[in-house]
Every structure is written in structure tokens, then in C-alpha cells.
N, C-alpha and C positions, 0 to 999 in steps of 0.2 A: 604781750603779743605771744601767741603760740608759735613755737618753732616749726618751720615747715609749712605754715599756712599761707596760702596766696589768695589775696582778694580777687574778686571777679573784675576783670578789666572793663567789660561792656555789660550793660544791662540787657535784659531780654523782655522788653515791654511787649505784651501781647504776642509773645513767642517769636519776636523778630529781634535778632541780635543787632544792637545799635550800630555796630561796625559795618553792617551790610545794608543799612537803610538807604543809603545813596544808590547802591546797586539795585535794590528792590524798587526804588522810585523810577529808575531808568527802565526797568523791565515793565513796570506798571504802565508806562507811557505807550508800550507796544501792544497792550491788551485792548480788545474792542470794548466799547461801552457796555455791550450785553452779548451774551452767547459765547460760543466756543471760539477759540483762536482758529484762523484759517490754516489748513493743512495740519490739523491737530494730531493726526495719526502718523505723520511722516516727518517732515523737516522741522515742525514746531512742537514736537511731542513734549519736550521739557518745559516749554513756555506754557503749554496747556496744563501741565501738572502744577506749575507755579500758580496759575490762575485758580485752579481747584483748591490747592493747599491754602492759599491766601483766603479764599471764601470760607473754607471750613474753619480755619483758625478764627476768623472774624465772628463766625456763628458761635463758637465756643465762648469767646470773651465778651461778646455783646449780647447774645441771646441765651447763653447756657445750653447750647446745642438743641434748641427747640426745632430747628429746621433741617439741619444737615448731619444728623448723628451717624447715619450709614456711611456717607462720604468721608466724614472725619475719621471714623474707625478704619476705613479702607486705606487712608493715607497715613495716619499717624499710629495705627495699631492699638489704640485704646480709645475709649469714649466714656467720660464720666456720665453717670446716670443723673436723672433729675434730682434724686435724693442726695447724691454727692455734691451737686451744685448748690442745693438748698442749704446743706450743713457745712459748706466750705468756709474756710477762713483765709486770712492773708497768706499764711504758709502754704496752704493747699493751692491757691492760685499761683503763687511763685513756683511751686513744684510743677504745675501744669505748664506754665510759661517755659520753664527749662526743658521739659519733655518735648514740647512743640518745637522749640528752637533747635534741638538736636536733629530733628527731621527736616525742618524748614531751611536751615543753612545749606546743606548739600543740594537741596532742590534749587535754591537761588543760584548757587555756583554753577550747577549743570545748565540751567536756563540761560545764564549770562554767557557761558561758553558757547552754547548752541547759537545764540543770537549775535555773538561777537561784541557784547557790551562789556565795557571796562569801568 
């Protein structure tokens, strides 16, 4: 064992920290079946951002960003190209999951605080 090394306590499957899955599920119940959240520019701004971030992350991990590359880049600040996705390996996907999680966790926390979900 290397001195000073700490194992990761939670996994980041599809960019979602497993410690926040319950909170994300509660937020997901507040989302409409399709379209924007009601009052998406005022009192539900963070919930709308959560909806968009979740959809963009799904598109990365399910479709390789075939549909929502621009939205993904606006939210997460990076967007793998089709060539990156084609030549990716397990380490690449793990790295992308960790990068998405760094952005997604604060979005979940802000949306939960805004909606009063615990």
C-alpha cells in the first residue's frame, strides 16, 4: 500500500457520484416528463440546470455526444469529439465520468437546496 493514498469512497457511474444518487432521484421526480421545468428562469433555475446537465451527461455516456454536443460543452466546459469517443478506452471513460461528476455534484446540491429536497 502506498503511503498517503486514499481510495475513492464512492463510484462515479455515468458522472453521478453514488453518494448523491438518492438526492438526484428525488430531484428527478420533480422534473416534467418532457420539456422545460416550469418557471425555469426564476424560482426553478437550478432544477432546470439539473435537467439539462442530466440530459447532456446521458447523451455522452449513451450516444457519444451525437445529439447534445453544444449543450454538453456549455455545461461541462469540454466535449469529446467523435474521434475521441471512437478511440476511447476504459481509462478514458473513467476520466470523463470523474470530470462530469465534478460539475454535476454542485448542480445537484444547488437544485436540492433550491427545491428544499433532503
